[in-house]
N, C-alpha and C positions, 0 to 999 in steps of 0.2 A: 085405204086405211092410213090414218095419220098417227105419228108417234114421235117422241123425242128419244133420240138414241142415247143421250147421256142426261137423263132427267135430274140427276143429283146436282148438277150445276145450277139449277133453277134457284137454289137457295142463295146464290150470290146476289140476287136482286135485293136482298136485305142490305147489302153494302151500299147499293145505289141509293136507297132510301136514307141511309145514314149520311151519305155525302150531301143529299138534298137538305137534310136538317142542319148540317154544318154550314151550308151556304146561307140558309135563312138566319142562323144565329150570327154569323159574321156580318151579314148585311145590317141586321138590327143593331149590333154593337157599333158599327161604323157610323150609322145615323145618329145614335145617342151621343157619341163622342164629338161629332161635328156640330151638333145642336148646342152643345155646351160651350163651344168656342165662338159661336156667332152665326151669321147667316150661312146656311148650308150651301146654297147655290154659289155664293161668292167664294166660299172656301174651296168648293170643288174646282172652280175655274182657276183660282190662284194656285192650287196644288196640282193642277192638270190631271185630276182624277177622271177616269172613264165615266161617261154618262150612265145614269142608272139603267136606262133601257138597253144600253150596250152590255153592261155587266149581266143583266138578267138574261139577255139573249145568249151570251156566251155560256152561262151556267146551264141554261136549258139545253143548248146543243151538246154540252158535255154529258149531262144526265141521260139524254136520249141515246147518245152514242154508246154510253156504258150499258144501257139496257139492251141495245142491239147486239153488243158484243157478248153479253150473257146469253142471249137467245142463240147466237151463233155457236157458243160452246155446247149448248144442249143438242145442237144439230137436228133441227126439225126435218122429219122425213115423211114422204108420202108414198104409199104402196103404188107401184106403177104396173105390176103384172100379177094377176091372180090365176092360180091353177087349182084344179081339183086333184088331190093325191090320196092314195091309200097307204096307210102305214100301220106298223105294229105299235101299240101304245098302251099305257096304263093310265089310270085316273089317280092323281095324287092330290090330297088335301094337306096343306101345311097349317098346323095349329100353333100360333105364336102366343106365348104367355106374355101378357102385358100387365101383370100384377106389379105392385110397388117394389117387391123384392128384386125384380129384374133391373132396377136402377142401381143396384149395388155395384160398387166400383172395384171389386176384386179382379175384374177383367176390364182393361182400359178401352174406351172411356167408361163403359159400363156394360153389364150383361146384355141389355136390350139392344144396344147398337151392334154388338158383336153378333147377336142372333139375327138381326135384320140383314147384316152383310152376308152372313152364311146363307140365309134364305134366298137372297138375290143370286148368289153364286150357284146355288143348287138348281134354281129354276133355269139359269143359263145352261147348265149341264144337262137338264132334262127337257130341253126344247123338243117339240114334237109330241109331247104328252099333254093331256089336259091337266091344268093346275087350278086348285081352289085355295082360298085363304079364310081361315077362322081366327079371330082374336078372342082370347078368353082370360078371365080373371075370376071374379066372383060369379060371373055369368059368361056365356059364350055368344058370339055374334058372327054371322057370315058376312065377311067383308067383300068377298068375291066368289061367285059360284064357279063351278068347273068351266074352264075356258082355255083357249090358246092365246089370249091377249096378254102376252107377257109384259108389255109396256104398262098396262093397267095394274098388273100385279106389283111391279116395282113402285108405282105411284102409291098404292094402298099400303105396302109394307113400309115405305119410308115415312108415311104419316102416322104409323102406329105409335101410341104412347099410352101410359097408364090412365090419363084423364079420359080416354075414350070409354073406359069401363065404368058403368054406373055403380058397381059394387066391387070391393076388393076381395082378396082371397084367391084360391086356386081350385076351382071346381072342375076336376077332370071328368067326373061322371056326366055332367051337363055338356061339356065339350064333346065327349065321345058320342052321346046321343044325337047331338046336332050334326056331327060328321056323318052319322048313319043317314040322316034325313037329306043331307046335301049330295050324297053320291047319286048318280043316275042309275036307277034300278034296271033299266032295259039293257044297258051295256054289259058285255061279257068281259070287259077289261078288268084286270086286277085292280082291286080297290085298296089303296094304301093311304094310311093316315100317318103323317110324321109330325110329332109334337116337339117343339123347341122350347125348353123350359128349365127352370132350376129345380122343379119337383117339390117345392115347399108347400106346406099347408094343404095337402091333398085331402079329398073327401073319402069316406070309408067305403063307398060302393064303387070306386073307380075300377078296382081289379075285377069285380063281378061283371061290370059293364064291358070291360075289355075282353073277358072270356066269352061273353054272349056274342059280341061283334065278331070275334075270331071264329066262333062256331058258324056264323053266317057268311064267312068267307073274306072278312076284312083283315088286312095285315096292319099291325100297329108298330111303328118304329119311334124311337125317341132320341133326341139330342140333348144331353145334359149340359147346360150352360152355367158356369160358376166354378168356384174352387172349393176344395174341402176345408181350406182355412177360412173361407167365408169373407164377408165384408159387411159394412154398415149401409143402411138405406138413407140416402140424402133426402131431406124434406125441407120445405120452406115455411117458416112461421112469421107472419107479419113482415114479409119481404126479406127476412134474414135466413141464411142457410144454416141448417143444423142437421142432425140425424134422428131417425125414429127412435123413440125411447118407450120403455114400458111405464106402467103406472107409478113405479117407484123412482122413475127418472133415470134408470140405467139404459145404456145404449143397447138396442136390439141388433144382434148379429144374425145374418142370414147365411146359411150354408147349403150347398147343393145336396140333394137327397138322391144319391146314385143308387142306393139300395132299392128304393121305391121305383125309380125309373127303370132299373134293370128288371124288376119283377113285372112292371107294366108291359114292357116290350116282350118279355118272355111269354107272359100270359096271352098277349095279342099276336103271338106267332111271328114277331119281328125281331129287332135287334136294337141294343143301346149303343149309341155313339157318344162317348164322353168328349166334350169339346176341350181340346188342349192347345188351340191356337194354330193347328196345322193348316198350312195354306191349301193343301189338296184334300181336306176333309169333305168338301162338297162333292168332289169327283169320286171319292171313295163311296159316299152314300149313293150317288147316282149309279155307280157300277153295280152296287149291291141290288138296288131297286130294278135295274135293267135286266137282272137275271130272273125276275118274276115272270110268270106266264102273262102274255100280252094278247090282245085281240086286235083284229084288223079294224081300222077306223078311217072313214072317208072324211076328208077335210078340204075346205076351200081356203087356201092360204096365199098370202102375198109372198112371192119368191124374189121379187126385186123391189128395192126402195130407192127413191131418188132423194138426194140430200139437198137441202136449201140453205145450209149454213153460210154459203159464200155470198148470198144476197144480203143477209143481215150483216155479215162481216164487212162487205164493201160499203154499204150505206153508213155503217158505224164509223169506218175510217174516213169517209168523205166528210161527215159531220165534224170529226175531230180536226180535219184540215181546215174547215171553215172557221172553227173556233180559234185555231191558231192564228189565222189571218186577221181575225177581229181583236186579238189580244193586244193590250197596251195602246189601243187607239184613244187619243185624248178627247175629252169632251169639248164641244164647241162653245165658244163664248156667247 
């Protein structure tokens, strides 16, 4: 099994692309300036500027080395030993709210980013259990069925954003029904749904659906993301940043609905965890969930992983050394 131990670093590739664009821009600017002064080739020779092929080679080496260093930071790993083990486990589905209100910045940098970070920490604390992921707003979508592939979970949760939802709003009833369909019926493991949301704009039948699912044996927990003071929802109009406004042009303020979330969790036989920024909140939730009745589950899992970051790091450093040796070499007449 292949995985990236630190998948979050993959976004640094964006910086490499920015450097590439900067190289292209500077090269174009230099050519334009030299062309205005006279014969480009003669000016390069007179000014002892590096040959274009040498400059491009150095830049290519630098960009490739930066890409390799980014890959090294993610630490690619390959499972080297697989074992069949039996363990006590529960089935946990995390339902993440990706409605626009989750972009409110009353929690820095915004509610959604805090929610994603908490979900990743919780999965880390719940390793050994099957984990599933549902994204919901005006509708609900299964992003990942129940599995022990925690690397895949991290990838899906990091990619979550409001634009993935075809309709906005917060349809809890639809999300709860989808969770019921996602659980594996045959297993005797405790079925737990944990929704991470600000609780806004819920539909009327959510509590009735929560009660029905609890009667069937599903436990529903909730994490309330947001502050009672609330915040404004950033939006972009014609490339300009503003905030969501009502029809009268007034700013729309979004506040966490703890009353509803508390009632949802209570009806679902679970518990509400208000998010206060505590570093150990994920562990608190994991401790609570681990007290639920579990079932024995047989799994084939990788118990040892071999890291390959050193190969990418070594090659990246080698290319940097070569780039340094080529630096400032004058062009030939």
